[in-house]
N, C-alpha and C positions, 0 to 999 in steps of 0.2 A: 504494500500500500504506500509506504513512504517513498519507495523507489519510483513508483508511478507518479506521485506528486512532484518529486524532484524533476523527473523528465518533463512534465507539463510546465513547471516553473522555468526550467532551462530553455525549453523551446519557445515559450512565451517571451522570455527576456531577450533571446536572440532575435526573434521576429520584431520586437519593439525597437531594438538597436538598429536593425537593418532598415526599418521604416524611417527612423530618425536620420540615418545617414543618407538615404535616398531623398528625403525632403530637404536636406541641407541644413537642418537645425543642429547637427552635431558635426564638429570638425573631425577629420580623419585622425587627429592626434588625441582625441578624447579616449581616456582609458576607462574601461568598465570592469568592475570586480564583483563577482558573485561569491558570497561565502555561505556555504550550507553547513549547518551544524548537525552532524549525525547523532550526537549524544551518546551516552553510555548504553550498553546493552542491559537487558534485565540481569539481576544478580545471579551468579552461579550458586546454586543451592545443592550441596552434596552432604549426605549424612556423615560421612567419614572422609578423612583425607584420601584422595585417590592414589592408587599405585601407578607409578610412572615407569613404563618400559621403554627401553632403548630400541629404536628401529635403525638397524645398521645401514640399510639402503639410503634413506634420506639423511641419516646421521643426526637424529634428534630423539627426544623422549616424547612419549604420548601418554595421556591419562587413559586408563582402561577401567571398564566397569562403571562408567558414568555416562549420562546421556548428553555429553558436551564434547565438542572438538577442542581439546586443550592440549597444547604442545609446550615443551620446555626446551629452550635453546639459548645458549649464552647467558644464563643467569636470569632469564625472564620467561614468564608464562605467556603464551599467545593463545587467544581464544577467537574462534570464528563464529560470528553471529550474523546470520543472513549472508550478505555479500561483503561484509566488513570484518577486518581483523583488528583486534584490540590486544594490548599487552598490559601486564601487571607484574608486581614483584612477588605476588603469591597467587595461588589458584583461585582464591575467593575475590580477587580484585583489590581495590577499585581499578576498573578497566579504562584505558586511554586508547583512543583510536590510533592506528598505525598507518601512515601513508604507505602505499605500495613500494615506493623507493627506499623505505626504511625497514622492510621485511627481511628476515634472515634468508640466505640463499636456499636452505633446505626446505623452507616453506613455500617459496615462490617457484622453485624449480619443478615441483610436482603439483598435479591437480589434487584437489581435496579428495576426490574419489579414490585416487591412488593411495593417498595417505591413510584413508580409512581402510583400504584393503590391506596395507602393510600392518596397520594396527590390529585388525582382526586376526591376521595370520600369526602375529607374535603373541597375541592374547590367547589363542588356542593352544599354543605351545606352553605358555605360562600356566594355564589351567590344567593341562594334562600332566605337566611335570611337578606341579606343586612345590614342595620344599626343595626339590632337586633341580629347579629351574637354573640354567647356567647363564642366562642372559643378564645384561646390566639392568638395574632397577633401583628405584628409591621411592619412599613415601613422600608425596607432595606436602608442602608447607602452606598453610593459609596465608602467611605473610613472611617473606624472606628478608625482613629488615634485620633480624637477629642473625648475623653471619655465623655465630658460634653454634647455632642450632640447625643450620642448613644440611639437609640430606643425611641426617643420622641414619644408621643402619636399620633401626626399628625391626629387628628380628628377621631380616632377609638374608641371614647367614653370610655376611661379609660381601655381598654382591651389590651393595648400595653405591652411591657416588657422593661427591662432596656438594651436591646441589648446583653445580655449574656445568653439568653435562659430561663429566669425566668420571665414569663409574669404573669399578674394579670388575674384572671378569672372574 
């Protein structure tokens, strides 16, 4: 709904500008700026901190067992809501919109459908192996402001990471 309203606003603004240029009321040097505030997404509500599994092919961590597309790259959580990406220091937000040119390479190189397929494949292995899972993993933190508390092992048998995407095998 918001995307449709944005398109209508953008098309209307462009049409108005073209009419003004054609009528000669606006010089060719006039600058027009349109700022659209996307706003934050709805809050991420998760009963318990999600398990983050490493996806070797894109080279990033992904939350599993939750109904959200949450990824962890370079010390930040990234959340896809609709067609927009947001980042936060913890999996619970607060979320800030991320311009496409500031996205980590692992997230822009792959389509979201591919990332979901990689997530589901690794999650199946994780569920089937249980305590014997050999992949990299850690338990997400609601807020990563406390650097001493980032990425503690939390019972995953030494296969956690330091909360910055560099786990132990």
